[in-house]
Phi, psi and omega in degrees: 000145181288158174274122183242130175236139180224118177278129186224174168221143184294345182252027186249113179292326178292327173297317178299318178298315183295314181296323178297315178299316182294318179298313179303326179278000180075025183268129173276140178217156173267120178262127182245110183276105180281342179291320181274340184227093182300330180294329180287334176295316178299320177299315178301313181298317180294314182294327185264014179055048172103000179295119184252350180264155174253151359282158166238125190242136179232134175240118184051046178067008177264125181288121179267328183117214184257197183299312181299322181294318179297315179291327177301313181296323178295314181293329180277359182074019182264340188295317183298319176298320177296321185286333180265354180077018176287148180294000000 
């Protein structure tokens, strides 16, 4: 299974939706709360090439984007391959 990291905030509905999809798919992920740790927000912005909104999602260190991007990959049938590391 791929390494999944998601930068979040506790008051973010889009974060909840993204986490819910990943949980429904049985995916373990590391949640990084940028609300409580401002230094992690700077890290998120750098890793996502300027992305300032949450969530910012990474699969195997590849920037996926936000909640809409995650769901788009799901609807296009691409998410499972990313999560299993398939080419």
